[in-house]
N, C-alpha and C positions, 0 to 999 in steps of 0.2 A: 858566357861573356856576352854583354849587350853591345851591339855593334852601332857605332856611330857612322852615319851615311855621309858620303861626300855630297856636294851639290849636284854633281852630275848623276849620282845614283837617285837623289831625291827627284830629280827631273824624270828619269825613267819610270820611277814609281808613280809620278804624277800622271804621266801618259798612260800608263797602265790602269790606273784608277779612273781616269776620265773615260776610258773605253768600256770598263765594267759598269760605270754609271750608265752609260748609253745603252748597254745591253739590258739592265734593269728596266729601263724605260721601254724598251722593245718588247720584253715579254709580259708587260702589263696586260695586254689584250688576250693573252693565253690564260691568265690566271683568273678564270671566270667560271660561273656556274655551267656544268655540262662537259668542261675541258677536263683533261687528266694530267697527271705529273709527267707521264712520258712525253706528251706533246711538247712541254716546256723543255725537257732534256733533249729532244730531237732538234728543236729549234736552236738551242744554245750550241749544241755540237755543230750543226750546219754553219751557223752564224761565225763561229770560231774558226772553222776550217777555212771558210771563205775569206776571213779577214787576215788569216795567218796568226792567229792568237793560239796559245795552248791553254786548253782547260786543266788548270793546276790541279784540281781534286782527282781527276781520272788516273787511277793507278797509284794514287799516293796512299802508301800503307796498305795497298791491296783494294782500295775503295773502287768499285767498278764503273763508276758514273761521273759526268761533269758536273752535275748538280746535286745538292742535298735538298730534298723536298719532304718537309715534315708537316704533317696535318694534325690539328686538335691536340691530343695529348702526346703526340711525338714532339720531343724537344728538339732534337738535332740528329743529323746524319741519316734521315729518312731516305729510303730508295725512291727514285722516280719512276714508279710503275704504272702501267696502263690502268690497272684496277684502282688506282687512286683517282677516282672521279671526284672533282670539286662540287660539293653541294651547298646550297644556300645556307648561310649561318657557319660555314667551316672558316676555320683560320689556318692560313697555309704559310709556312715560313720556308723561304727559299735562300740558300747559302750557296755562293759561287766564288771560285777563284779564277783569276786570268793572269797568264804570265805573258809579258811582252818585253823583249829586248833583254830576257834573263831576270827579270824583276816582277814581283807578284803584287796583286791587289786582291783583297779578300773583303767580302761584305755580304750581308744578309738583311732581308726584309720580311716582314710579316704582313700578308694581305688578308682582308676580310671578304669572303665570298657573299654577295648579295647583302642581306640584312642580317644584323645581329643585335643581341640585347645590350643595354648599356653597360653592363659589367664587362661583357667581352671586349667591347670598344675601349673601355677604360684600361683593361689589361694591355691591349695593343698600344694605346697611347702612352701609358705609363713606362712601358718597356723602351719605346723610342726615345721618350723624354730623359730616362735615366741615363742613356748613353751620352747625351749632350751635357747633362748635368756632371757626369763623371768626368768627361774629358775637359771640363773647365779646369780642373785640377792638374791637367797634364802640361805644366809650365816647368821650365828649367828651375831647378831648386827643390821642387816638391819631390814626393816619394810615390812609388807605385800604390802603396796602401791608401794614399789620399783619393785615388781614382776610385778603387773598390768601396771605400767607406762612403764616399758620396753617393755611388750608385745603390747600395744597400739601404741607406738611410732613406732615400727617396722612395724606392720601391716598397719598402716595409711600412712606411707612413700611410700607404694605400691598402694595406693588409694582404698584400701579395708576398711571395716567396722567391727569394734568389735561388736558382739552380747552382749548387756548389760544385758538382762533379766535373763541370766543364768551365773552362776559363779562357780569357783573351790571351793575346801573345805578341811578342815581337814579330815582324814580318819584314821580308826583303828579297834576297835572293832564294831563300827558303821560306816555306809556308809557315813553318813554326820555328821562330828564332827566340832566343831569351829576350826578355824575361816572361815568365808567366804572369798574367794579369787578372787575378780573381775579380769577381764582380762583388765582392765583400772584403772586409778588412779593417784595419786600424790606421787611424791618421798618423803620419809621421814614420811609418814602418815601410820596410822594403827597400828595393833598389833606388838610387837617385835618379831622377829624370834630367836628361840633358838635351840640349839643342841638337837637331838632326837625328834623334832617335825615332824610328818608325814602328808604330804599333797597330794592331788590330784589336779594338775593344769591343765586346759582344755580350751585352746582357741577355741572359736567358732567364725568363721569369714565368713563374707557375701561378695559377689562381688558387692553388691548394697547397700541398706540402712539397718541400724541395727534394725529396728523395727520388731517385731514378732507378729504372730497370732498363736492361739491354735485351732486345728481342733476340729470337733464334737465329736471325740473318747475321748476328755478330756486330751489327753497326747501329740499327735504329735505338735511339734512347727515348724512353717514354717515361712520364710521371708515374711513379709507383701506385698513386692513388687514382690515376686516370683524370686527374684534372687538367684543364686546358693550359697551354703554355705558349709563349710568344718569344721571338728572337729578333734582335735588331744589331746590326754590325757595321762598322766602317773602318777602313784604313786611313791612318793620319800620320803627319809628321809634326814633331815638336819643333816649334820656332821661337825665337826670343820673345815674339808676341803672343805666344800660346799655340793651341794646336791648329793646324791646316788640314781639313779633312779632304782626302784625296779621291773618294769614291762617291761624290755627289756632284751634280751639274750646277754650274753658277746660276 
């Protein structure tokens, strides 16, 4: 069942989303050459504890960390380990969730470390832009398939591939609520979009093939052909005037 949030619930999610957006700004200076994934994880845990926020991912389904940090061919759910040292040319995707007043904000960003070639920069740029193109379809009366179709069409026009194994989702009091929101699909198909639904849409895009493998840790998903991948996500609420993104700063 897709939940329609009350205005009070939307307000709580808005507050959670703003705090997550602030946290993303604070970690930018840690996502640099010579730093490592655990430094980001340590800061996020410390910051959330100090502010009284709950790191949504930690313990979710047994996941042991507050952040998912995925580098290069890692698509999603990467462990934030000390040995993941960021090198010039790497692309680093960071996915985090924050719970405040019982409501969740979920977002992801991909960072480029130092210099990268034009195709890598285009991959990151297209991934982010595809999110915005997709959520233009998140208006009352449209269908979930309209979002995925817009994302897929845009991404594939640049010769990149949509990862199909992992999808966006509803979000609210739970991290994963109905509906699932694939980053591909057919126009006019899927559940009806209504005002005050809250979603997390998260394109994951590969420079090569869309097929994935999961590493021995049981979590880290990588591209089967070892091609680079990028990830971009925000939480938003559907309004009568279209989507309001909750996890970016004004």
